[in-house]
Backbone as JSON, one array per atom type, in Angstrom:
{
  "sequence": "MNPTGDPHLDAGAYALHALPPAEEAAFERHLAGCEACRREVEQFRETAALLGAADLVQPPRDLRARVLDGITRVPQPGRTGPAPAPAARRGPAARGRRALNLALAASLAAAVSLGGLAAWQFSRAEDARDDAARIRAQAVAARSEAAAFDAVLTAPDASLHTRTLTGGSTAAVVVSRSEGRAAFTAQRLPPLSGGHVYELWYAAASGDLRPAGLLPGTGRSAPRVLDGPLGDAVAVGVTVEPSGGSAQPTSTPLGIIPFDS",
  "N": [[118.01, 120.88, 39.79], [114.82, 120.77, 41.06], [113.52, 117.38, 43.04], [110.61, 117.14, 42.12], [110.73, 118.33, 39.63], [109.39, 120.89, 39.27], [109.53, 123.85, 38.26], [108.74, 126.49, 40.03], [109.35, 125.46, 42.81], [112.1, 126.13, 42.88], [112.67, 128.94, 43.44], [113.44, 129.68, 46.44], [115.42, 128.41, 46.82], [116.9, 129.71, 44.69], [117.06, 132.44, 45.57], [118.32, 132.23, 47.72], [121.19, 131.95, 46.65], [121.6, 129.16, 46.26], [121.3, 127.56, 44.04], [122.89, 125.03, 41.64], [125.22, 126.32, 38.53], [124.08, 125.82, 36.15], [121.27, 125.03, 36.7], [120.52, 127.6, 37.79], [120.63, 129.24, 35.81], [118.72, 128.27, 34.04], [116.51, 128.24, 35.71], [116.53, 131.45, 35.56], [115.83, 131.68, 33.19], [113.17, 130.8, 33.51], [112.11, 132.74, 35.17], [111.94, 135.15, 33.77], [109.8, 135.29, 32.48], [107.49, 134.52, 34.54], [105.65, 136.0, 36.76], [104.42, 135.62, 39.15], [106.74, 133.74, 40.41], [108.56, 135.85, 40.36], [107.72, 137.53, 42.34], [107.61, 135.74, 44.64], [110.52, 135.24, 44.82], [111.41, 137.74, 45.46], [110.08, 138.26, 48.09], [111.54, 135.88, 49.45], [114.38, 137.12, 49.7], [113.73, 139.53, 51.01], [113.23, 138.31, 53.31], [115.3, 136.71, 54.13], [117.12, 139.15, 54.48], [115.91, 140.15, 56.66], [116.34, 137.97, 58.66], [119.26, 138.3, 58.66], [119.86, 140.89, 59.76], [118.61, 140.7, 62.35], [118.88, 140.85, 65.43], [121.26, 138.71, 67.6], [119.96, 136.42, 69.9], [119.35, 133.96, 72.59], [117.23, 131.42, 71.83], [114.21, 130.47, 73.39], [114.53, 126.96, 74.54], [112.49, 125.14, 73.83], [111.63, 125.9, 71.45], [112.2, 125.13, 68.82], [110.88, 122.64, 68.66], [108.15, 123.52, 69.28], [107.78, 125.17, 67.08], [107.95, 123.46, 65.09], [106.06, 121.59, 65.86], [103.86, 123.38, 65.42], [103.47, 123.84, 62.46], [102.84, 121.45, 61.72], [100.29, 121.02, 62.63], [98.83, 123.12, 61.32], [96.48, 123.68, 58.67], [96.89, 122.57, 55.21], [96.51, 124.33, 52.12], [93.4, 123.89, 50.45], [93.26, 121.17, 51.31], [91.79, 118.8, 53.62], [92.46, 116.43, 55.09], [95.01, 114.19, 56.42], [98.49, 115.29, 55.85], [99.81, 114.85, 53.02], [102.44, 113.2, 51.11], [105.84, 113.99, 50.47], [106.42, 113.98, 48.18], [104.12, 114.41, 46.54], [102.94, 117.07, 47.05], [102.68, 119.87, 45.08], [102.15, 122.42, 42.89], [99.29, 124.63, 43.43], [99.39, 124.26, 46.13], [101.67, 123.42, 47.08], [103.13, 126.04, 46.64], [101.39, 127.1, 48.45], [102.48, 126.07, 50.88], [104.85, 127.14, 50.8], [104.13, 129.72, 50.84], [103.53, 129.49, 53.5], [105.61, 128.62, 54.99], [107.23, 130.71, 54.74], [105.79, 132.98, 55.6], [105.91, 131.78, 58.52], [109.02, 131.87, 58.95], [109.34, 134.69, 58.58], [107.88, 135.74, 60.55], [109.4, 134.52, 62.74], [111.92, 135.57, 62.49], [111.11, 138.42, 63.09], [110.33, 137.92, 65.74], [112.9, 137.43, 66.78], [114.33, 139.7, 66.23], [112.79, 141.36, 67.66], [113.04, 140.21, 70.16], [115.67, 140.9, 70.52], [115.77, 143.73, 70.69], [114.23, 144.09, 72.85], [116.03, 142.89, 74.97], [118.21, 144.71, 74.95], [117.0, 146.73, 75.5], [116.29, 146.22, 78.08], [119.04, 145.85, 79.29], [119.82, 148.47, 79.03], [118.01, 149.95, 80.48], [118.7, 148.3, 83.03], [121.23, 149.48, 83.14], [121.07, 152.0, 83.88], [119.68, 151.79, 86.23], [122.11, 150.77, 87.82], [123.82, 152.93, 87.61], [122.27, 155.26, 88.59], [121.99, 154.09, 91.27], [124.94, 153.91, 91.8], [125.57, 156.41, 91.68], [123.69, 157.94, 93.88], [125.03, 156.19, 95.97], [127.42, 157.6, 96.0], [127.05, 160.08, 96.39], [125.75, 159.89, 99.02], [128.04, 158.86, 100.6], [129.65, 161.26, 99.86], [128.31, 163.18, 101.6], [128.79, 161.86, 104.04], [131.35, 162.05, 104.07], [131.64, 164.73, 104.36], [130.44, 165.32, 106.63], [131.76, 164.3, 108.52], [134.04, 165.69, 108.23], [133.59, 168.01, 108.62], [132.49, 167.65, 111.56], [135.2, 167.37, 112.44], [136.56, 169.88, 111.99], [134.83, 171.64, 113.35], [134.75, 170.81, 116.26], [135.27, 171.48, 119.61], [137.92, 171.37, 120.69], [139.62, 171.53, 118.39], [142.72, 171.81, 116.55], [144.86, 173.58, 114.27], [147.59, 172.41, 112.04], [150.28, 173.08, 110.31], [152.45, 172.37, 107.53], [154.88, 173.02, 105.01], [155.45, 171.25, 102.11], [157.99, 168.6, 100.36], [158.55, 169.95, 97.42], [157.05, 172.35, 97.78], [154.6, 172.42, 97.99], [151.73, 172.87, 100.35], [150.61, 171.77, 103.4], [147.98, 170.98, 105.51], [146.55, 169.93, 108.5], [143.83, 169.03, 110.8], [143.2, 168.43, 114.11], [141.09, 166.69, 116.4], [141.28, 165.59, 119.33], [138.76, 164.67, 121.06], [137.17, 163.94, 119.02], [138.6, 162.15, 118.2], [139.54, 161.72, 115.48], [141.52, 163.1, 112.41], [141.94, 165.54, 110.1], [142.92, 166.07, 106.82], [144.11, 168.55, 104.37], [145.61, 170.14, 101.46], [147.46, 171.95, 99.19], [148.33, 172.53, 95.95], [149.55, 170.01, 95.26], [151.92, 168.34, 93.37], [150.77, 166.63, 90.42], [151.17, 163.37, 89.57], [152.5, 160.6, 87.87], [152.14, 157.29, 85.98], [150.21, 155.87, 87.46], [150.48, 156.22, 90.28], [149.87, 157.25, 93.99], [149.05, 159.2, 96.28], [149.9, 158.73, 99.86], [148.47, 158.63, 102.95], [149.65, 158.65, 106.31], [149.46, 157.66, 109.89], [151.56, 158.91, 112.39], [153.05, 157.75, 115.26], [154.7, 158.3, 118.26], [156.56, 156.44, 118.74], [157.7, 156.17, 116.45], [156.38, 154.37, 114.99], [154.34, 153.74, 111.87], [151.3, 153.67, 110.35], [148.92, 153.01, 107.75], [146.92, 155.68, 106.6], [144.96, 156.31, 104.79], [144.45, 157.27, 101.48], [145.28, 159.82, 98.7], [144.23, 160.87, 95.28], [146.49, 161.08, 92.67], [146.17, 163.5, 91.06], [146.76, 165.89, 91.72], [145.11, 167.94, 92.28], [142.82, 170.08, 94.72], [142.86, 168.26, 98.07], [140.85, 167.52, 100.17], [140.04, 165.53, 103.05], [138.84, 163.07, 105.41], [141.25, 161.48, 107.73], [141.49, 157.6, 107.42], [140.51, 155.94, 110.11], [141.15, 155.56, 113.78], [142.1, 158.35, 115.52], [143.92, 157.61, 117.71], [147.23, 157.02, 119.21], [148.55, 158.82, 118.01], [150.67, 161.46, 116.77], [151.61, 162.7, 114.75], [151.37, 163.58, 111.18], [152.11, 161.69, 108.13], [152.99, 162.04, 104.75], [153.11, 160.29, 101.58], [154.34, 159.4, 98.49], [152.99, 156.78, 96.45], [152.82, 153.32, 95.11], [149.58, 152.57, 93.07], [146.99, 151.92, 94.65], [148.16, 152.15, 97.21], [150.13, 151.17, 100.04], [151.43, 149.13, 102.64], [153.52, 149.72, 104.11], [155.68, 152.9, 104.03], [157.05, 153.25, 100.97], [158.75, 155.49, 100.0], [160.37, 158.12, 100.44], [159.03, 160.49, 102.48], [157.19, 163.09, 101.66], [156.37, 165.16, 103.74], [156.35, 165.83, 107.07], [153.87, 166.36, 109.27], [153.63, 167.34, 112.33], [151.55, 167.29, 115.1], [151.69, 167.48, 118.1], [153.43, 168.33, 121.09]],
  "CA": [[116.36, 121.35, 39.7], [114.06, 120.05, 42.88], [112.92, 116.05, 42.37], [109.83, 117.1, 41.3], [110.92, 119.1, 38.28], [108.49, 122.13, 39.06], [110.69, 125.43, 38.41], [108.26, 127.22, 40.76], [109.79, 124.97, 43.9], [113.23, 126.54, 43.03], [112.37, 130.29, 43.83], [113.61, 129.65, 47.78], [117.03, 128.43, 46.47], [117.41, 130.48, 44.13], [116.92, 133.45, 46.06], [119.62, 132.06, 48.27], [122.01, 131.35, 45.82], [121.95, 127.85, 46.36], [121.48, 126.51, 42.79], [124.02, 125.09, 40.86], [125.11, 127.51, 37.64], [123.07, 125.1, 34.88], [119.78, 125.19, 36.78], [120.27, 128.98, 38.22], [120.57, 130.08, 34.42], [117.43, 127.48, 33.91], [115.48, 129.45, 36.49], [116.15, 132.64, 35.46], [114.68, 131.76, 31.9], [111.49, 130.76, 33.7], [111.74, 133.75, 35.62], [111.59, 136.26, 33.11], [108.12, 135.04, 32.53], [106.68, 134.25, 35.65], [105.29, 137.01, 37.39], [104.5, 134.66, 40.67], [108.3, 133.57, 40.95], [109.47, 137.03, 40.96], [106.91, 138.0, 43.74], [108.18, 135.24, 45.83], [112.09, 135.57, 45.28], [111.49, 139.09, 46.12], [109.83, 137.78, 49.39], [112.37, 135.13, 50.35], [115.19, 137.93, 49.75], [113.44, 140.13, 52.13], [113.19, 137.82, 54.68], [116.57, 136.55, 54.32], [117.58, 140.14, 54.99], [115.46, 140.54, 58.0], [117.28, 137.25, 59.24], [120.5, 138.94, 58.52], [119.74, 142.18, 60.35], [117.98, 140.38, 63.55], [120.0, 140.68, 66.99], [121.1, 137.41, 68.11], [119.47, 136.2, 71.39], [119.05, 132.65, 72.94], [116.35, 131.16, 71.74], [114.0, 129.08, 74.09], [114.92, 125.49, 74.46], [111.57, 124.41, 73.34], [111.15, 127.26, 70.4], [112.14, 124.38, 67.69], [110.13, 121.99, 68.94], [106.82, 124.01, 69.3], [107.22, 125.49, 65.59], [107.49, 122.17, 64.09], [104.82, 120.87, 65.99], [102.71, 124.02, 64.96], [103.72, 123.45, 61.19], [101.96, 120.4, 61.52], [98.69, 121.19, 62.9], [98.52, 123.62, 60.08], [95.91, 122.69, 57.29], [97.43, 122.79, 53.68], [95.37, 125.06, 51.3], [92.63, 122.85, 49.59], [93.11, 119.99, 51.83], [91.31, 118.53, 54.54], [92.8, 115.2, 55.55], [96.61, 114.3, 56.87], [99.36, 115.92, 55.18], [100.37, 113.72, 51.79], [104.27, 112.78, 51.07], [106.19, 115.59, 49.94], [106.3, 114.3, 46.42], [102.71, 114.74, 46.33], [102.86, 118.51, 47.06], [102.81, 120.46, 44.13], [100.85, 122.92, 41.82], [98.99, 125.89, 44.12], [99.47, 123.49, 47.13], [103.0, 123.62, 47.28], [103.23, 127.28, 46.78], [100.74, 127.79, 49.89], [103.04, 125.44, 51.96], [105.73, 127.79, 50.8], [104.07, 130.65, 51.75], [103.09, 129.5, 55.04], [107.0, 128.51, 55.68], [107.92, 132.26, 54.34], [105.52, 133.58, 56.86], [106.95, 131.33, 60.14], [110.4, 132.36, 58.72], [109.04, 136.3, 58.88], [107.32, 135.78, 62.17], [110.33, 134.25, 63.81], [112.97, 136.7, 62.39], [110.56, 139.46, 63.87], [110.66, 137.84, 67.11], [113.85, 137.19, 67.46], [114.56, 141.14, 66.11], [112.11, 142.2, 68.89], [113.82, 139.73, 71.57], [116.95, 141.46, 70.89], [115.64, 144.87, 71.13], [113.68, 144.13, 74.33], [117.16, 142.6, 75.75], [118.96, 145.73, 74.57], [116.34, 148.16, 76.33], [116.28, 145.61, 79.36], [120.23, 146.07, 79.48], [119.91, 149.69, 79.19], [117.51, 150.0, 82.17], [119.65, 147.94, 84.22], [122.85, 149.99, 83.24], [120.94, 153.05, 84.08], [119.61, 151.47, 87.71], [123.21, 150.7, 88.19], [124.09, 154.19, 87.48], [121.62, 155.72, 89.6], [122.73, 153.38, 92.46], [126.58, 154.15, 92.01], [125.41, 158.09, 92.13], [123.45, 157.7, 95.24], [126.08, 155.71, 96.84], [128.6, 158.22, 96.0], [126.3, 161.38, 97.38], [125.88, 159.35, 100.43], [129.85, 158.88, 100.93], [130.1, 162.54, 100.14], [127.41, 163.6, 102.6], [129.29, 161.46, 105.19], [132.9, 162.54, 104.57], [131.86, 166.31, 104.61], [129.83, 165.6, 107.76], [132.83, 164.03, 109.3], [135.09, 166.89, 108.21], [133.09, 169.25, 109.75], [132.74, 167.55, 113.08], [136.66, 167.62, 113.23], [136.72, 171.02, 111.94], [133.98, 172.58, 114.38], [134.87, 169.99, 117.35], [135.85, 172.5, 120.5], [139.12, 171.32, 120.82], [140.2, 171.1, 117.02], [143.69, 172.38, 116.37], [145.34, 173.33, 113.01], [148.8, 172.26, 112.12], [150.41, 173.34, 108.75], [153.83, 172.41, 106.98], [155.23, 173.07, 103.58], [156.09, 169.96, 102.01], [158.84, 168.65, 99.52], [157.94, 170.54, 95.87], [156.5, 173.47, 97.78], [152.73, 171.9, 98.38], [151.17, 173.33, 101.56], [149.47, 170.69, 103.77], [147.46, 171.45, 107.08], [146.01, 168.73, 109.36], [143.44, 169.59, 111.86], [143.0, 167.51, 115.07], [140.43, 166.74, 117.2], [141.43, 164.22, 120.4], [137.34, 164.59, 121.21], [136.45, 163.49, 117.9], [139.45, 161.06, 117.83], [140.12, 162.13, 114.17], [142.03, 164.0, 111.86], [141.47, 165.78, 108.78], [144.0, 166.69, 106.33], [144.05, 169.12, 103.33], [146.76, 170.22, 100.79], [147.37, 172.94, 98.05], [149.55, 172.18, 94.91], [150.02, 169.1, 95.2], [152.16, 168.01, 91.75], [150.31, 165.67, 89.65], [151.51, 161.98, 89.64], [152.27, 160.04, 86.75], [152.59, 155.98, 86.42], [149.34, 155.12, 88.27], [150.84, 156.66, 91.64], [148.9, 157.9, 94.45], [149.53, 159.73, 97.64], [148.92, 157.98, 100.97], [148.44, 159.49, 104.38], [150.02, 158.12, 107.59], [149.41, 158.24, 111.24], [152.86, 158.31, 112.99], [153.02, 157.21, 116.7], [155.81, 159.05, 119.15], [157.77, 155.52, 118.37], [157.81, 156.1, 114.85], [155.51, 153.39, 114.03], [153.68, 154.27, 110.95], [149.78, 152.89, 110.04], [147.89, 153.95, 106.82], [145.46, 156.5, 106.9], [144.22, 156.82, 103.58], [144.94, 157.5, 99.81], [144.76, 160.81, 97.9], [144.36, 160.83, 93.73], [147.42, 162.03, 92.41], [146.05, 164.27, 90.07], [147.18, 167.32, 91.83], [143.74, 168.97, 92.46], [143.21, 170.32, 96.26], [142.49, 167.02, 98.28], [140.5, 167.61, 101.76], [139.53, 164.26, 103.49], [139.46, 162.53, 106.91], [142.06, 159.99, 107.59], [141.19, 156.41, 107.87], [141.02, 155.06, 111.25], [141.03, 156.29, 114.72], [143.44, 159.32, 115.76], [145.12, 157.0, 118.76], [148.6, 157.65, 120.1], [149.49, 159.74, 116.94], [151.47, 162.66, 117.31], [151.75, 163.44, 113.64], [150.82, 162.83, 109.81], [152.88, 161.88, 107.0], [152.86, 161.93, 103.42], [154.28, 159.8, 100.52], [153.87, 158.81, 97.02], [153.21, 154.96, 96.67], [152.11, 152.83, 93.77], [148.41, 152.71, 92.91], [146.2, 151.14, 95.55], [148.75, 152.15, 98.45], [151.32, 150.15, 100.61], [151.15, 148.79, 104.13], [154.33, 150.66, 104.45], [156.17, 153.52, 103.01], [157.84, 152.75, 100.12], [159.52, 156.28, 99.73], [160.46, 159.11, 101.23], [157.79, 161.35, 103.02], [156.96, 164.56, 101.29], [156.51, 165.85, 104.94], [155.53, 164.98, 108.49], [153.05, 167.32, 109.97], [153.52, 167.1, 113.88], [150.66, 168.27, 116.08], [151.78, 166.93, 119.44], [155.16, 168.7, 121.55]],
  "C": [[116.05, 120.56, 41.0], [113.81, 118.86, 42.0], [111.66, 116.15, 41.72], [109.46, 118.0, 40.2], [110.05, 120.1, 38.24], [109.59, 123.44, 39.3], [110.11, 126.19, 39.62], [109.04, 126.95, 42.2], [111.27, 125.52, 44.32], [113.3, 128.12, 43.3], [113.46, 130.34, 45.26], [115.32, 129.39, 47.3], [117.84, 129.1, 45.48], [117.95, 132.02, 44.69], [118.14, 133.36, 47.17], [120.98, 131.59, 47.78], [122.72, 129.93, 45.83], [121.97, 126.85, 45.29], [122.87, 126.35, 41.94], [124.12, 125.59, 39.48], [124.26, 127.19, 36.63], [121.49, 125.36, 35.56], [119.59, 126.73, 37.33], [119.9, 129.57, 37.11], [119.3, 129.36, 33.98], [116.26, 128.26, 34.45], [115.27, 130.48, 36.04], [115.23, 132.85, 34.15], [113.16, 131.67, 31.98], [111.38, 132.08, 34.32], [111.19, 135.05, 35.02], [110.26, 136.3, 32.41], [107.08, 134.7, 33.26], [106.93, 135.28, 36.77], [105.44, 136.36, 39.44], [105.84, 134.21, 41.34], [108.72, 134.7, 41.43], [109.11, 137.68, 42.14], [107.75, 137.21, 44.77], [109.82, 134.97, 45.74], [112.15, 136.92, 46.02], [111.37, 138.85, 47.79], [110.84, 136.91, 50.15], [113.79, 136.16, 50.61], [114.78, 138.91, 51.06], [113.56, 139.56, 53.36], [114.61, 137.31, 55.11], [117.38, 137.91, 54.91], [116.89, 140.4, 56.32], [116.1, 139.4, 59.3], [118.44, 137.53, 59.58], [120.59, 139.81, 59.75], [119.33, 141.82, 61.86], [119.52, 140.38, 64.57], [120.21, 139.35, 67.2], [120.86, 137.03, 69.41], [119.26, 134.59, 71.23], [118.06, 132.66, 73.14], [115.76, 130.39, 72.73], [114.33, 127.63, 74.03], [113.63, 124.86, 73.62], [110.94, 125.08, 71.78], [111.32, 126.04, 68.9], [110.95, 123.63, 67.7], [108.35, 122.41, 68.81], [106.47, 124.5, 67.52], [107.22, 124.4, 64.65], [106.17, 121.36, 64.47], [103.25, 121.93, 65.63], [102.59, 123.87, 63.08], [102.42, 122.27, 60.92], [100.73, 120.13, 61.75], [98.05, 122.38, 61.77], [97.83, 123.53, 58.9], [96.73, 123.57, 56.18], [96.16, 123.41, 53.21], [94.86, 123.89, 50.59], [92.81, 121.61, 49.87], [92.64, 119.71, 53.38], [92.06, 117.28, 55.61], [94.25, 115.3, 55.97], [97.3, 114.8, 55.77], [99.77, 114.72, 54.31], [101.9, 113.84, 52.15], [104.52, 114.03, 50.48], [106.1, 115.24, 48.55], [104.88, 114.44, 45.55], [102.4, 116.19, 46.2], [103.57, 119.39, 45.99], [102.38, 121.39, 43.33], [100.7, 124.14, 43.28], [99.14, 125.26, 45.74], [100.89, 123.88, 47.75], [103.35, 125.17, 47.66], [102.38, 127.89, 48.09], [101.73, 127.21, 50.82], [104.41, 126.25, 52.1], [105.69, 129.28, 51.15], [103.79, 130.68, 53.06], [104.59, 129.37, 55.71], [107.74, 130.07, 55.62], [107.23, 133.0, 55.76], [105.69, 133.44, 58.53], [108.16, 132.14, 59.82], [110.37, 134.0, 59.46], [108.78, 136.36, 60.27], [108.93, 135.51, 63.29], [111.55, 135.15, 63.51], [112.14, 138.22, 63.15], [110.72, 139.15, 65.31], [112.12, 137.62, 67.54], [114.65, 138.94, 67.42], [113.79, 141.85, 67.53], [112.78, 141.7, 70.39], [115.09, 140.53, 71.82], [116.56, 143.06, 71.44], [115.22, 145.32, 72.55], [115.17, 143.56, 75.06], [117.79, 143.7, 75.64], [118.42, 146.68, 75.53], [116.43, 147.73, 77.57], [118.09, 146.0, 79.95], [120.53, 147.52, 79.59], [119.34, 150.28, 80.86], [118.49, 149.62, 83.1], [120.75, 148.65, 84.42], [122.21, 151.34, 84.07], [120.59, 153.05, 85.75], [120.98, 151.33, 88.15], [123.76, 152.1, 88.37], [123.59, 155.33, 88.77], [122.27, 155.48, 90.93], [124.1, 154.04, 92.88], [126.36, 155.76, 92.47], [125.09, 158.48, 93.48], [124.3, 157.54, 96.22], [127.15, 156.74, 96.98], [128.19, 159.52, 96.66], [126.09, 160.99, 98.77], [127.3, 159.6, 101.09], [130.17, 160.05, 100.61], [129.64, 163.49, 101.16], [128.28, 163.09, 103.88], [130.48, 161.98, 105.22], [132.66, 163.92, 104.94], [131.12, 166.06, 106.05], [131.03, 165.12, 109.08], [133.98, 165.12, 109.31], [134.64, 167.65, 109.06], [132.98, 169.26, 111.09], [133.92, 168.03, 113.38], [137.09, 169.08, 113.04], [135.99, 172.16, 113.18], [134.06, 171.8, 115.76], [135.5, 171.31, 118.57], [137.36, 172.59, 120.45], [140.36, 171.19, 119.31], [141.48, 171.99, 117.16], [144.59, 172.15, 115.01], [146.71, 173.48, 113.1], [149.33, 172.65, 110.57], [152.13, 172.78, 108.66], [154.03, 172.3, 105.47], [155.98, 172.02, 102.94], [156.87, 169.98, 100.84], [158.27, 169.13, 97.89], [157.45, 171.97, 96.31], [155.44, 173.33, 98.05], [152.77, 172.41, 99.86], [150.21, 172.38, 101.74], [149.22, 171.31, 105.22], [146.52, 169.83, 107.55], [144.97, 169.41, 110.62], [142.8, 168.59, 112.71], [142.06, 167.59, 115.81], [140.48, 165.36, 118.23], [139.82, 164.05, 120.79], [136.99, 163.77, 120.38], [137.22, 162.04, 117.56], [139.9, 160.75, 116.61], [140.8, 163.37, 113.77], [141.65, 164.52, 110.6], [142.7, 166.48, 108.0], [143.42, 167.28, 104.89], [145.45, 169.26, 102.46], [146.59, 171.14, 99.5], [148.53, 172.52, 97.15], [150.21, 170.91, 94.61], [150.59, 168.49, 94.03], [151.25, 166.93, 91.33], [151.6, 164.53, 89.45], [150.97, 161.12, 88.15], [152.37, 158.29, 87.58], [151.33, 155.55, 87.15], [149.57, 155.4, 90.04], [149.93, 157.22, 92.33], [149.83, 158.71, 95.75], [148.94, 159.26, 98.58], [149.23, 158.62, 102.43], [149.1, 158.48, 105.28], [149.93, 158.53, 108.94], [150.62, 157.94, 111.69], [152.55, 158.65, 114.56], [154.46, 158.15, 117.29], [156.68, 157.68, 119.1], [158.15, 155.29, 117.34], [157.42, 155.1, 114.22], [154.44, 154.2, 113.3], [152.2, 153.26, 110.72], [149.39, 153.89, 108.96], [146.61, 154.43, 107.34], [144.67, 157.08, 105.68], [145.07, 157.22, 102.08], [144.38, 158.87, 99.38], [145.05, 160.37, 96.19], [145.59, 161.67, 93.76], [147.38, 162.8, 91.11], [146.33, 165.87, 90.23], [146.17, 168.35, 91.97], [143.73, 169.09, 94.5], [142.44, 168.9, 96.84], [141.97, 166.97, 99.7], [139.83, 166.09, 102.03], [139.81, 164.34, 104.71], [140.24, 161.78, 106.84], [141.22, 159.04, 108.17], [141.38, 156.32, 109.14], [140.99, 156.16, 112.37], [142.32, 157.04, 115.01], [144.48, 158.28, 116.53], [146.01, 157.58, 119.27], [148.93, 158.45, 119.05], [149.76, 160.88, 117.32], [152.13, 163.35, 115.8], [151.33, 162.86, 112.27], [151.6, 162.7, 108.78], [152.23, 161.76, 105.62], [153.63, 161.26, 102.14], [153.88, 159.6, 99.38], [154.16, 157.31, 96.98], [152.29, 154.59, 95.48], [150.54, 152.96, 94.04], [148.11, 151.56, 93.81], [146.97, 150.88, 97.27], [149.74, 151.0, 98.99], [150.82, 149.84, 101.97], [152.39, 149.51, 104.5], [155.09, 151.34, 103.8], [157.12, 153.06, 102.31], [158.89, 154.04, 99.13], [159.46, 157.42, 100.51], [159.8, 160.09, 101.46], [158.27, 162.71, 102.33], [157.11, 165.62, 102.47], [155.89, 165.05, 105.88], [154.79, 166.27, 108.81], [152.55, 166.9, 111.47], [152.35, 167.81, 114.49], [150.34, 167.76, 117.62], [153.24, 167.35, 119.96], [155.3, 168.18, 122.55]]
}
């Protein structure tokens, strides 16, 4: 039982299952004949449910101080002077104080819930903006790649060179010295496993190889402009490499497509 001996003050503790067994049983006997306490217990349970369902967000650092300060400034029902000592608060005034605390708790629960909703909506909006930016970047890159591919294919000095790769795939390289670029495409490349990719290489007459870009190991048609300038390259090679590519080939080339003789 609470220190004042007033069973009405046990409604909150009862709703939260915080009373010892004997006091809980005594309060339940009181509850059977007290409509006001039954309503109050129900209100406490609803508030506890709100708090339990609310999304967790980081509250402002001064929230506790502002709430406590606000409570001290709210006049108690039926009183105009300073707040009395806790032992003197009983009867209607005590119920008024509990109602005030209940309202504050419900307000805080609603604020936390709405804050969580706002944070979720803000996060979704940020995600949508990120997705839109990513799509725009991909579209710009795709247009840039398509424009570069067309520039190589339509150059006045463009020349086409083809080879059958190991495994039966057909690869083609279009070279433009005036553009200083080369474009590659292949049909029926076999799908790769284990995160491997296809890597393209510029081959110089000396035999030196330099990386010229990656192709996904999905097996789909893979047209692309090779990375970097054509320079002194005389052929393009294709190898299978670990995900992310390699600085030098780590496997036997599937094929070498020469374009200078």
